[in-house]
Every structure is written in structure tokens, then in C-alpha cells.
N, CA, C and O atoms as a GROMACS GRO file, in nm:
protein
  568
    1MET      N    1   0.078  -0.121   0.004
    1MET     CA    2   0.001  -0.005  -0.001
    1MET      C    3   0.088   0.124  -0.002
    1MET      O    4   0.179   0.142   0.079
    2ALA      N    5   0.056   0.206  -0.094
    2ALA     CA    6   0.139   0.337  -0.099
    2ALA      C    7   0.087   0.433   0.014
    2ALA      O    8  -0.033   0.433   0.040
    3TYR      N    9   0.169   0.510   0.079
    3TYR     CA   10   0.127   0.604   0.178
    3TYR      C   11   0.093   0.746   0.127
    3TYR      O   12   0.035   0.831   0.195
    4CYS      N   13   0.136   0.763   0.000
    4CYS     CA   14   0.089   0.903  -0.058
    4CYS      C   15   0.069   0.868  -0.201
    4CYS      O   16   0.087   0.754  -0.244
    5VAL      N   17   0.026   0.985  -0.284
    5VAL     CA   18  -0.006   0.985  -0.414
    5VAL      C   19   0.069   1.081  -0.492
    5VAL      O   20   0.142   1.160  -0.432
    6LEU      N   21   0.059   1.084  -0.630
    6LEU     CA   22   0.133   1.170  -0.700
    6LEU      C   23   0.114   1.316  -0.668
    6LEU      O   24   0.211   1.392  -0.669
    7ASP      N   25  -0.004   1.358  -0.639
    7ASP     CA   26  -0.046   1.501  -0.611
    7ASP      C   27   0.036   1.546  -0.474
    7ASP      O   28   0.077   1.661  -0.459
    8ASP      N   29   0.056   1.447  -0.382
    8ASP     CA   30   0.139   1.483  -0.264
    8ASP      C   31   0.279   1.507  -0.292
    8ASP      O   32   0.342   1.588  -0.224
    9VAL      N   33   0.334   1.437  -0.393
    9VAL     CA   34   0.472   1.470  -0.437
    9VAL      C   35   0.482   1.603  -0.509
    9VAL      O   36   0.578   1.679  -0.494
   10LYS      N   37   0.370   1.629  -0.598
   10LYS     CA   38   0.370   1.759  -0.682
   10LYS      C   39   0.364   1.862  -0.575
   10LYS      O   40   0.435   1.961  -0.592
   11ALA      N   41   0.284   1.856  -0.455
   11ALA     CA   42   0.289   1.961  -0.357
   11ALA      C   43   0.409   1.996  -0.305
   11ALA      O   44   0.421   2.113  -0.269
   12LEU      N   45   0.514   1.910  -0.291
   12LEU     CA   46   0.645   1.942  -0.247
   12LEU      C   47   0.744   1.993  -0.348
   12LEU      O   48   0.847   2.056  -0.322
   13ASN      N   49   0.698   1.957  -0.473
   13ASN     CA   50   0.788   2.006  -0.588
   13ASN      C   51   0.686   2.085  -0.678
   13ASN      O   52   0.656   2.040  -0.788
   14PRO      N   53   0.636   2.196  -0.634
   14PRO     CA   54   0.546   2.266  -0.703
   14PRO      C   55   0.578   2.327  -0.848
   14PRO      O   56   0.490   2.365  -0.926
   15ASN      N   57   0.705   2.331  -0.874
   15ASN     CA   58   0.753   2.370  -1.005
   15ASN      C   59   0.782   2.264  -1.102
   15ASN      O   60   0.837   2.292  -1.209
   16ARG      N   61   0.747   2.135  -1.071
   16ARG     CA   62   0.752   2.034  -1.149
   16ARG      C   63   0.619   1.975  -1.207
   16ARG      O   64   0.513   1.978  -1.145
   17VAL      N   65   0.634   1.922  -1.325
   17VAL     CA   66   0.515   1.855  -1.384
   17VAL      C   67   0.552   1.710  -1.407
   17VAL      O   68   0.660   1.688  -1.462
   18TYR      N   69   0.476   1.609  -1.372
   18TYR     CA   70   0.500   1.489  -1.397
   18TYR      C   71   0.392   1.417  -1.496
   18TYR      O   72   0.274   1.399  -1.464
   19SER      N   73   0.444   1.380  -1.612
   19SER     CA   74   0.352   1.318  -1.708
   19SER      C   75   0.435   1.201  -1.777
   19SER      O   76   0.548   1.166  -1.743
   20ALA      N   77   0.361   1.150  -1.878
   20ALA     CA   78   0.421   1.035  -1.962
   20ALA      C   79   0.542   1.093  -2.044
   20ALA      O   80   0.628   1.017  -2.089
   21ASP      N   81   0.547   1.227  -2.061
   21ASP     CA   82   0.661   1.276  -2.140
   21ASP      C   83   0.776   1.366  -2.067
   21ASP      O   84   0.858   1.434  -2.129
   22THR      N   85   0.768   1.356  -1.926
   22THR     CA   86   0.852   1.433  -1.853
   22THR      C   87   0.975   1.339  -1.805
   22THR      O   88   0.978   1.218  -1.828
   23LYS      N   89   1.065   1.403  -1.742
   23LYS     CA   90   1.177   1.327  -1.679
   23LYS      C   91   1.184   1.375  -1.528
   23LYS      O   92   1.219   1.490  -1.505
   24PRO      N   93   1.155   1.299  -1.437
   24PRO     CA   94   1.102   1.159  -1.449
   24PRO      C   95   0.959   1.153  -1.490
   24PRO      O   96   0.887   1.253  -1.478
   25THR      N   97   0.916   1.043  -1.538
   25THR     CA   98   0.773   1.036  -1.580
   25THR      C   99   0.689   1.012  -1.457
   25THR      O  100   0.741   0.974  -1.352
   26ALA      N  101   0.561   1.034  -1.469
   26ALA     CA  102   0.458   1.009  -1.374
   26ALA      C  103   0.477   0.865  -1.320
   26ALA      O  104   0.480   0.843  -1.199
   27THR      N  105   0.488   0.771  -1.411
   27THR     CA  106   0.501   0.622  -1.385
   27THR      C  107   0.630   0.599  -1.295
   27THR      O  108   0.629   0.518  -1.203
   28GLN      N  109   0.742   0.676  -1.326
   28GLN     CA  110   0.863   0.661  -1.252
   28GLN      C  111   0.835   0.725  -1.104
   28GLN      O  112   0.877   0.670  -1.002
   29VAL      N  113   0.766   0.836  -1.102
   29VAL     CA  114   0.753   0.891  -0.975
   29VAL      C  115   0.652   0.799  -0.884
   29VAL      O  116   0.664   0.790  -0.762
   30ALA      N  117   0.559   0.738  -0.955
   30ALA     CA  118   0.483   0.635  -0.883
   30ALA      C  119   0.553   0.521  -0.830
   30ALA      O  120   0.517   0.466  -0.727
   31GLY      N  121   0.664   0.481  -0.906
   31GLY     CA  122   0.753   0.376  -0.842
   31GLY      C  123   0.824   0.431  -0.733
   31GLY      O  124   0.845   0.357  -0.637
   32PHE      N  125   0.871   0.561  -0.730
   32PHE     CA  126   0.943   0.615  -0.616
   32PHE      C  127   0.849   0.607  -0.503
   32PHE      O  128   0.893   0.565  -0.396
   33ILE      N  129   0.717   0.642  -0.512
   33ILE     CA  130   0.628   0.636  -0.404
   33ILE      C  131   0.625   0.492  -0.345
   33ILE      O  132   0.636   0.473  -0.224
   34ASP      N  133   0.611   0.396  -0.431
   34ASP     CA  134   0.602   0.261  -0.394
   34ASP      C  135   0.727   0.216  -0.301
   34ASP      O  136   0.723   0.155  -0.194
   35HIS      N  137   0.852   0.269  -0.380
   35HIS     CA  138   0.977   0.234  -0.309
   35HIS      C  139   0.991   0.294  -0.163
   35HIS      O  140   1.036   0.230  -0.068
   36ILE      N  141   0.949   0.420  -0.158
   36ILE     CA  142   0.951   0.485  -0.026
   36ILE      C  143   0.844   0.422   0.067
   36ILE      O  144   0.873   0.407   0.186
   37SER      N  145   0.733   0.387   0.025
   37SER     CA  146   0.629   0.325   0.112
   37SER      C  147   0.692   0.169   0.163
   37SER      O  148   0.680   0.130   0.279
   38ALA      N  149   0.749   0.103   0.074
   38ALA     CA  150   0.816  -0.020   0.126
   38ALA      C  151   0.929   0.023   0.214
   38ALA      O  152   0.944  -0.051   0.312
   39GLN      N  153   0.999   0.106   0.208
   39GLN     CA  154   1.111   0.145   0.298
   39GLN      C  155   1.045   0.173   0.444
   39GLN      O  156   1.089   0.117   0.545
   40LEU      N  157   0.943   0.259   0.446
   40LEU     CA  158   0.876   0.293   0.557
   40LEU      C  159   0.810   0.162   0.627
   40LEU      O  160   0.809   0.147   0.749
   41ASP      N  161   0.758   0.074   0.540
   41ASP     CA  162   0.715  -0.052   0.609
   41ASP      C  163   0.820  -0.132   0.672
   41ASP      O  164   0.796  -0.186   0.780
   42VAL      N  165   0.939  -0.144   0.613
   42VAL     CA  166   1.041  -0.198   0.682
   42VAL      C  167   1.076  -0.149   0.814
   42VAL      O  168   1.098  -0.220   0.912
   43ILE      N  169   1.081  -0.020   0.809
   43ILE     CA  170   1.117   0.050   0.943
   43ILE      C  171   1.001   0.020   1.046
   43ILE      O  172   1.026  -0.017   1.161
   44LEU      N  173   0.885   0.037   1.001
   44LEU     CA  174   0.765   0.020   1.098
   44LEU      C  175   0.770  -0.137   1.144
   44LEU      O  176   0.757  -0.164   1.264
   45ARG      N  177   0.786  -0.227   1.056
   45ARG     CA  178   0.784  -0.377   1.086
   45ARG      C  179   0.891  -0.390   1.187
   45ARG      O  180   0.867  -0.452   1.291
   46GLY      N  181   1.007  -0.338   1.165
   46GLY     CA  182   1.123  -0.350   1.262
   46GLY      C  183   1.087  -0.308   1.402
   46GLY      O  184   1.138  -0.360   1.501
   47ARG      N  185   0.992  -0.208   1.408
   47ARG     CA  186   0.949  -0.141   1.529
   47ARG      C  187   0.823  -0.209   1.585
   47ARG      O  188   0.753  -0.157   1.672
   48GLY      N  189   0.798  -0.334   1.527
   48GLY     CA  190   0.687  -0.411   1.578
   48GLY      C  191   0.543  -0.375   1.537
   48GLY      O  192   0.449  -0.431   1.593
   49LEU      N  193   0.524  -0.283   1.442
   49LEU     CA  194   0.401  -0.257   1.393
   49LEU      C  195   0.349  -0.339   1.282
   49LEU      O  196   0.431  -0.381   1.200
   50ALA      N  197   0.228  -0.365   1.268
   50ALA     CA  198   0.160  -0.441   1.156
   50ALA      C  199   0.167  -0.345   1.028
   50ALA      O  200   0.131  -0.228   1.046
   51VAL      N  201   0.205  -0.379   0.915
   51VAL     CA  202   0.214  -0.310   0.802
   51VAL      C  203   0.122  -0.372   0.688
   51VAL      O  204   0.102  -0.493   0.682
   52PRO      N  205   0.070  -0.286   0.604
   52PRO     CA  206   0.082  -0.152   0.589
   52PRO      C  207  -0.014  -0.089   0.713
   52PRO      O  208  -0.114  -0.145   0.758
   53VAL      N  209   0.037   0.031   0.755
   53VAL     CA  210  -0.040   0.098   0.865
   53VAL      C  211  -0.163   0.162   0.798
   53VAL      O  212  -0.162   0.225   0.692
   54THR      N  213  -0.267   0.135   0.876
   54THR     CA  214  -0.400   0.191   0.825
   54THR      C  215  -0.465   0.271   0.936
   54THR      O  216  -0.568   0.334   0.909
   55GLN      N  217  -0.412   0.276   1.064
   55GLN     CA  218  -0.445   0.363   1.168
   55GLN      C  219  -0.349   0.364   1.278
   55GLN      O  220  -0.280   0.262   1.285
   56PRO      N  221  -0.330   0.451   1.365
   56PRO     CA  222  -0.424   0.569   1.376
   56PRO      C  223  -0.406   0.667   1.277
   56PRO      O  224  -0.300   0.666   1.213
   57THR      N  225  -0.504   0.763   1.251
   57THR     CA  226  -0.504   0.846   1.149
   57THR      C  227  -0.398   0.942   1.152
   57THR      O  228  -0.353   0.988   1.047
   58ASP      N  229  -0.350   0.978   1.272
   58ASP     CA  230  -0.244   1.081   1.283
   58ASP      C  231  -0.101   1.017   1.237
   58ASP      O  232  -0.015   1.085   1.181
   59LEU      N  233  -0.087   0.888   1.265
   59LEU     CA  234   0.026   0.832   1.216
   59LEU      C  235   0.027   0.806   1.056
   59LEU      O  236   0.125   0.829   0.985
   60LEU      N  237  -0.086   0.760   1.013
   60LEU     CA  238  -0.107   0.755   0.873
   60LEU      C  239  -0.080   0.898   0.808
   60LEU      O  240  -0.010   0.905   0.707
   61ALA      N  241  -0.128   0.999   0.858
   61ALA     CA  242  -0.104   1.140   0.795
   61ALA      C  243   0.047   1.162   0.794
   61ALA      O  244   0.101   1.215   0.697
   62TYR      N  245   0.124   1.119   0.911
   62TYR     CA  246   0.256   1.139   0.910
   62TYR      C  247   0.334   1.065   0.806
   62TYR      O  248   0.429   1.114   0.743
   63LEU      N  249   0.287   0.944   0.792
   63LEU     CA  250   0.351   0.849   0.696
   63LEU      C  251   0.326   0.907   0.547
   63LEU      O  252   0.410   0.892   0.458
   64LYS      N  253   0.220   0.965   0.532
   64LYS     CA  254   0.187   1.026   0.406
   64LYS      C  255   0.282   1.140   0.365
   64LYS      O  256   0.324   1.153   0.250
   65PHE      N  257   0.316   1.227   0.472
   65PHE     CA  258   0.410   1.326   0.450
   65PHE      C  259   0.552   1.274   0.427
   65PHE      O  260   0.622   1.311   0.333
   66VAL      N  261   0.587   1.186   0.521
   66VAL     CA  262   0.725   1.124   0.494
   66VAL      C  263   0.737   1.052   0.364
   66VAL      O  264   0.842   1.063   0.300
   67CYS      N  265   0.645   0.985   0.321
   67CYS     CA  266   0.642   0.926   0.194
   67CYS      C  267   0.653   1.024   0.075
   67CYS      O  268   0.731   1.001  -0.017
   68ALA      N  269   0.580   1.125   0.079
   68ALA     CA  270   0.581   1.236  -0.026
   68ALA      C  271   0.731   1.295  -0.018
   68ALA      O  272   0.792   1.305  -0.124
   69LEU      N  273   0.789   1.333   0.094
   69LEU     CA  274   0.918   1.384   0.109
   69LEU      C  275   1.011   1.293   0.041
   69LEU      O  276   1.084   1.340  -0.047
   70GLY      N  277   1.020   1.159   0.072
   70GLY     CA  278   1.119   1.065   0.004
   70GLY      C  279   1.097   1.066  -0.150
   70GLY      O  280   1.193   1.078  -0.226
   71ALA      N  281   0.969   1.054  -0.196
   71ALA     CA  282   0.937   1.042  -0.339
   71ALA      C  283   0.974   1.164  -0.404
   71ALA      O  284   1.022   1.158  -0.518
   72ALA      N  285   0.957   1.286  -0.340
   72ALA     CA  286   0.986   1.416  -0.395
   72ALA      C  287   1.138   1.423  -0.412
   72ALA      O  288   1.190   1.458  -0.517
   73SER      N  289   1.200   1.389  -0.309
   73SER     CA  290   1.343   1.382  -0.315
   73SER      C  291   1.415   1.301  -0.437
   73SER      O  292   1.507   1.342  -0.508
   74LEU      N  293   1.355   1.187  -0.441
   74LEU     CA  294   1.389   1.089  -0.559
   74LEU      C  295   1.372   1.154  -0.686
   74LEU      O  296   1.461   1.159  -0.772
   75ALA      N  297   1.244   1.211  -0.702
   75ALA     CA  298   1.195   1.272  -0.832
   75ALA      C  299   1.296   1.385  -0.874
   75ALA      O  300   1.336   1.395  -0.990
   76GLU      N  301   1.335   1.467  -0.774
   76GLU     CA  302   1.420   1.586  -0.801
   76GLU      C  303   1.555   1.535  -0.850
   76GLU      O  304   1.615   1.581  -0.948
   77GLU      N  305   1.597   1.437  -0.775
   77GLU     CA  306   1.732   1.373  -0.807
   77GLU      C  307   1.740   1.326  -0.948
   77GLU      O  308   1.836   1.351  -1.022
   78ALA      N  309   1.621   1.246  -0.987
   78ALA     CA  310   1.606   1.175  -1.118
   78ALA      C  311   1.605   1.272  -1.226
   78ALA      O  312   1.626   1.231  -1.340
   79MET      N  313   1.579   1.413  -1.203
   79MET     CA  314   1.576   1.499  -1.317
   79MET      C  315   1.721   1.521  -1.367
   79MET      O  316   1.740   1.541  -1.486
   80PHE      N  317   1.819   1.518  -1.281
   80PHE     CA  318   1.958   1.530  -1.327
   80PHE      C  319   2.041   1.424  -1.282
   80PHE      O  320   2.125   1.448  -1.196
   81PRO      N  321   2.028   1.300  -1.334
   81PRO     CA  322   2.090   1.184  -1.271
   81PRO      C  323   2.237   1.186  -1.278
   81PRO      O  324   2.299   1.112  -1.202
   82THR      N  325   2.300   1.260  -1.360
   82THR     CA  326   2.440   1.263  -1.374
   82THR      C  327   2.513   1.387  -1.314
   82THR      O  328   2.634   1.403  -1.329
   83ALA      N  329   2.437   1.471  -1.247
   83ALA     CA  330   2.477   1.596  -1.201
   83ALA      C  331   2.578   1.578  -1.079
   83ALA      O  332   2.670   1.657  -1.062
   84GLY      N  333   2.556   1.471  -0.998
   84GLY     CA  334   2.641   1.453  -0.879
   84GLY      C  335   2.596   1.544  -0.764
   84GLY      O  336   2.507   1.627  -0.782
   85ASP      N  337   2.657   1.529  -0.647
   85ASP     CA  338   2.625   1.601  -0.537
   85ASP      C  339   2.659   1.747  -0.526
   85ASP      O  340   2.602   1.826  -0.450
   86ALA      N  341   2.758   1.776  -0.608
   86ALA     CA  342   2.803   1.912  -0.612
   86ALA      C  343   2.690   2.005  -0.687
   86ALA      O  344   2.667   2.122  -0.654
   87ALA      N  345   2.631   1.942  -0.780
   87ALA     CA  346   2.534   2.013  -0.868
   87ALA      C  347   2.385   2.011  -0.806
   87ALA      O  348   2.294   2.070  -0.864
   88LYS      N  349   2.366   1.949  -0.701
   88LYS     CA  350   2.218   1.931  -0.640
   88LYS      C  351   2.170   2.067  -0.630
   88LYS      O  352   2.248   2.158  -0.603
   89SER      N  353   2.043   2.088  -0.650
   89SER     CA  354   1.980   2.214  -0.607
   89SER      C  355   1.956   2.224  -0.460
   89SER      O  356   1.944   2.124  -0.390
   90ALA      N  357   1.950   2.341  -0.417
   90ALA     CA  358   1.919   2.370  -0.264
   90ALA      C  359   1.796   2.301  -0.231
   90ALA      O  360   1.791   2.248  -0.120
   91HIS      N  361   1.696   2.294  -0.310
   91HIS     CA  362   1.562   2.235  -0.291
   91HIS      C  363   1.583   2.068  -0.266
   91HIS      O  364   1.536   2.007  -0.171
   92THR      N  365   1.656   2.017  -0.362
   92THR     CA  366   1.688   1.864  -0.358
   92THR      C  367   1.752   1.840  -0.232
   92THR      O  368   1.710   1.748  -0.161
   93THR      N  369   1.852   1.913  -0.195
   93THR     CA  370   1.934   1.890  -0.065
   93THR      C  371   1.836   1.916   0.064
   93THR      O  372   1.847   1.845   0.163
   94ARG      N  373   1.752   2.008   0.056
   94ARG     CA  374   1.664   2.022   0.178
   94ARG      C  375   1.560   1.903   0.180
   94ARG      O  376   1.528   1.854   0.288
   95LEU      N  377   1.508   1.859   0.065
   95LEU     CA  378   1.414   1.751   0.064
   95LEU      C  379   1.486   1.622   0.126
   95LEU      O  380   1.434   1.552   0.213
   96GLN      N  381   1.610   1.598   0.071
   96GLN     CA  382   1.676   1.484   0.118
   96GLN      C  383   1.722   1.486   0.263
   96GLN      O  384   1.725   1.381   0.326
   97GLU      N  385   1.756   1.602   0.316
   97GLU     CA  386   1.782   1.618   0.454
   97GLU      C  387   1.676   1.611   0.537
   97GLU      O  388   1.692   1.560   0.648
   98ARG      N  389   1.552   1.659   0.498
   98ARG     CA  390   1.441   1.657   0.586
   98ARG      C  391   1.388   1.508   0.588
   98ARG      O  392   1.340   1.460   0.691
   99TYR      N  393   1.399   1.439   0.472
   99TYR     CA  394   1.350   1.303   0.461
   99TYR      C  395   1.430   1.208   0.563
   99TYR      O  396   1.374   1.124   0.632
  100GLN      N  397   1.569   1.232   0.563
  100GLN     CA  398   1.658   1.155   0.635
  100GLN      C  399   1.626   1.169   0.787
  100GLN      O  400   1.631   1.076   0.868
  101ALA      N  401   1.589   1.305   0.814
  101ALA     CA  402   1.558   1.348   0.966
  101ALA      C  403   1.429   1.275   1.004
  101ALA      O  404   1.418   1.228   1.117
  102GLU      N  405   1.322   1.264   0.907
  102GLU     CA  406   1.191   1.213   0.946
  102GLU      C  407   1.221   1.065   0.955
  102GLU      O  408   1.168   1.010   1.051
  103LEU      N  409   1.298   0.985   0.873
  103LEU     CA  410   1.340   0.846   0.884
  103LEU      C  411   1.387   0.815   1.028
  103LEU      O  412   1.340   0.725   1.097
  104GLU      N  413   1.488   0.901   1.069
  104GLU     CA  414   1.547   0.882   1.203
  104GLU      C  415   1.451   0.901   1.312
  104GLU      O  416   1.463   0.831   1.412
  105GLN      N  417   1.349   0.993   1.302
  105GLN     CA  418   1.245   1.001   1.394
  105GLN      C  419   1.163   0.881   1.394
  105GLN      O  420   1.120   0.837   1.501
  106LEU      N  421   1.137   0.824   1.280
  106LEU     CA  422   1.063   0.696   1.282
  106LEU      C  423   1.130   0.572   1.355
  106LEU      O  424   1.067   0.483   1.413
  107ARG      N  425   1.274   0.581   1.342
  107ARG     CA  426   1.350   0.485   1.395
  107ARG      C  427   1.350   0.484   1.551
  107ARG      O  428   1.355   0.381   1.617
  108LYS      N  429   1.344   0.609   1.602
  108LYS     CA  430   1.383   0.631   1.743
  108LYS      C  431   1.246   0.658   1.830
  108LYS      O  432   1.239   0.619   1.947
  109ALA      N  433   1.141   0.726   1.767
  109ALA     CA  434   1.040   0.786   1.842
  109ALA      C  435   0.945   0.675   1.899
  109ALA      O  436   0.922   0.570   1.838
  110ASN      N  437   0.889   0.710   2.025
  110ASN     CA  438   0.785   0.633   2.065
  110ASN      C  439   0.665   0.650   1.986
  110ASN      O  440   0.598   0.753   1.998
  111LEU      N  441   0.632   0.553   1.902
  111LEU     CA  442   0.524   0.575   1.803
  111LEU      C  443   0.387   0.605   1.853
  111LEU      O  444   0.303   0.665   1.784
  112SER      N  445   0.363   0.558   1.986
  112SER     CA  446   0.241   0.586   2.041
  112SER      C  447   0.222   0.735   2.078
  112SER      O  448   0.109   0.779   2.100
  113THR      N  449   0.329   0.811   2.086
  113THR     CA  450   0.326   0.959   2.126
  113THR      C  451   0.399   1.033   2.014
  113THR      O  452   0.445   1.145   2.037
  114LEU      N  453   0.412   0.980   1.900
  114LEU     CA  454   0.481   1.048   1.790
  114LEU      C  455   0.422   1.196   1.766
  114LEU      O  456   0.303   1.223   1.752
  115ARG      N  457   0.516   1.273   1.763
  115ARG     CA  458   0.471   1.428   1.742
  115ARG      C  459   0.486   1.467   1.608
  115ARG      O  460   0.599   1.476   1.561
  116ILE      N  461   0.378   1.492   1.533
  116ILE     CA  462   0.364   1.510   1.392
  116ILE      C  463   0.438   1.642   1.356
  116ILE      O  464   0.519   1.641   1.263
  117SER      N  465   0.416   1.741   1.416
  117SER     CA  466   0.474   1.874   1.381
  117SER      C  467   0.510   1.951   1.497
  117SER      O  468   0.429   2.020   1.560
  118PRO      N  469   0.636   1.939   1.527
  118PRO     CA  470   0.674   2.021   1.642
  118PRO      C  471   0.663   2.187   1.626
  118PRO      O  472   0.676   2.266   1.720
  119PHE      N  473   0.638   2.219   1.502
  119PHE     CA  474   0.609   2.354   1.482
  119PHE      C  475   0.489   2.413   1.524
  119PHE      O  476   0.471   2.535   1.527
  120SER      N  477   0.402   2.325   1.560
  120SER     CA  478   0.260   2.364   1.607
  120SER      C  479   0.279   2.411   1.760
  120SER      O  480   0.189   2.474   1.814
  121TYR      N  481   0.392   2.380   1.828
  121TYR     CA  482   0.409   2.410   1.964
  121TYR      C  483   0.457   2.550   1.976
  121TYR      O  484   0.469   2.597   2.089
  122GLY      N  485   0.484   2.621   1.874
  122GLY     CA  486   0.536   2.753   1.877
  122GLY      C  487   0.678   2.762   1.841
  122GLY      O  488   0.730   2.663   1.789
  123SER      N  489   0.751   2.875   1.863
  123SER     CA  490   0.885   2.885   1.812
  123SER      C  491   0.992   2.810   1.911
  123SER      O  492   1.105   2.783   1.870
  124GLU      N  493   0.955   2.780   2.028
  124GLU     CA  494   1.042   2.724   2.124
  124GLU      C  495   1.008   2.570   2.137
  124GLU      O  496   0.931   2.524   2.221
  125TYR      N  497   1.067   2.508   2.054
  125TYR     CA  498   1.037   2.350   2.065
  125TYR      C  499   1.179   2.277   2.073
  125TYR      O  500   1.283   2.331   2.033
  126PRO      N  501   1.174   2.152   2.127
  126PRO     CA  502   1.300   2.076   2.142
  126PRO      C  503   1.355   2.039   1.998
  126PRO      O  504   1.279   2.012   1.905
  127THR      N  505   1.498   2.040   1.988
  127THR     CA  506   1.544   1.985   1.864
  127THR      C  507   1.577   1.836   1.880
  127THR      O  508   1.600   1.768   1.780
  128GLU      N  509   1.578   1.789   1.991
  128GLU     CA  510   1.598   1.639   2.016
  128GLU      C  511   1.466   1.596   2.075
  128GLU      O  512   1.414   1.663   2.163
  129TYR      N  513   1.413   1.487   2.030
  129TYR     CA  514   1.286   1.429   2.072
  129TYR      C  515   1.302   1.324   2.174
  129TYR      O  516   1.312   1.208   2.133
  130ASP      N  517   1.305   1.346   2.298
  130ASP     CA  518   1.325   1.252   2.407
  130ASP      C  519   1.189   1.263   2.471
  130ASP      O  520   1.148   1.359   2.537
  131GLU      N  521   1.118   1.142   2.442
  131GLU     CA  522   0.971   1.138   2.487
  131GLU      C  523   0.968   1.142   2.642
  131GLU      O  524   0.861   1.160   2.699
  132GLY      N  525   1.084   1.126   2.714
  132GLY     CA  526   1.072   1.119   2.868
  132GLY      C  527   1.080   1.260   2.927
  132GLY      O  528   1.064   1.277   3.048
  133LEU      N  529   1.104   1.367   2.839
  133LEU     CA  530   1.122   1.496   2.884
  133LEU      C  531   0.984   1.572   2.885
  133LEU      O  532   0.907   1.548   2.793
  134PRO      N  533   0.954   1.645   2.966
  134PRO     CA  534   0.826   1.738   2.962
  134PRO      C  535   0.824   1.821   2.836
  134PRO      O  536   0.929   1.862   2.787
  135LYS      N  537   0.713   1.845   2.787
  135LYS     CA  538   0.712   1.942   2.659
  135LYS      C  539   0.719   2.070   2.708
  135LYS      O  540   0.766   2.153   2.630
  136PHE      N  541   0.676   2.117   2.837
  136PHE     CA  542   0.705   2.258   2.878
  136PHE      C  543   0.779   2.239   3.026
  136PHE      O  544   0.762   2.153   3.112
  137LYS      N  545   0.864   2.348   3.021
  137LYS     CA  546   0.948   2.360   3.137
  137LYS      C  547   0.863   2.425   3.256
  137LYS      O  548   0.771   2.502   3.230
  138HIS      N  549   0.899   2.391   3.388
  138HIS     CA  550   0.820   2.475   3.503
  138HIS      C  551   0.824   2.599   3.504
  138HIS      O  552   0.730   2.662   3.553
  139ASP      N  553   0.940   2.666   3.445
  139ASP     CA  554   0.956   2.803   3.452
  139ASP      C  555   0.906   2.877   3.332
  139ASP      O  556   0.931   2.996   3.315
  140LYS      N  557   0.832   2.803   3.245
  140LYS     CA  558   0.787   2.861   3.111
  140LYS      C  559   0.675   2.955   3.143
  140LYS      O  560   0.578   2.914   3.206
  141VAL      N  561   0.683   3.089   3.099
  141VAL     CA  562   0.586   3.193   3.112
  141VAL      C  563   0.504   3.209   2.966
  141VAL      O  564   0.559   3.222   2.856
  142PHE      N  565   0.374   3.205   2.988
  142PHE     CA  566   0.298   3.223   2.855
  142PHE      C  567   0.232   3.349   2.852
  142PHE      O  568   0.166   3.383   2.754
   0.00000   0.00000   0.00000
């Protein structure tokens, strides 16, 4: 089961069009989606979850985002397959770095309390996700 669709990848690569005549093609991007979904399933299976994940909805929404990140990263890299690391666009690099960070989160996080978007907590959020730490300090003033 794929965790995202072509439109999710397009949302992360808004300046790209994927069709039968583009590089990569829409079919190739669909293959990237399947590849990333399988990679996510391997990680989740290793964490003891039944795959493919169909619930809870917040974890499914998170997997949709991570899948789209990974597929968008592969699609961007496929546009210039011989360019090498030095010629990667800043967008490609950001996608790859964010995807790797999200994979690390999946490997380490307590999945029952996975925080989908730390940005929703405001500008002061932890950079390391230790589920044993309180989200707010005792001296925090609101």
C-alpha cells in the first residue's frame, strides 16, 4: 500500500510537472512512491507494527508526509541523474535532509506518542525528541 499519491509529491515540488513525457515520468514517480512506502514499512515492521499502517489516522497522515518527502527527493534527483552531489539544487538537498531526519524520527520515536509537527508548539520546541522529557518547562511563562 502506498502512503501517498502523485499529488502529494507535486505539492512538495510545485515547479515540476510529472506526465508520460517528463523526466522523471509520472510512472517513475509512482515507482518512487512505492519504493519509499516499502522502506517505511520495513522500518515500521522492525518497530513491531503491523504493516501497511491503516490507523491511527495521525500516524497515517505522518507517513503520507514522509512518503511524499522521500518520493519528491527521488524525483528531484532523477531530473539530473548525472549531475552529482555538487550540482544538487538547494531544494533537492533540503528534501533529502528533511526526509533523512524524518526516517531517524521513525526509527527512534515512541510511535504511540509521535509528535507530527513540532512547529505547532510555537517557536520554542526541542531539537531532540526525548519522549521522557516534559514538553513545557516549569519556569515557562505564557
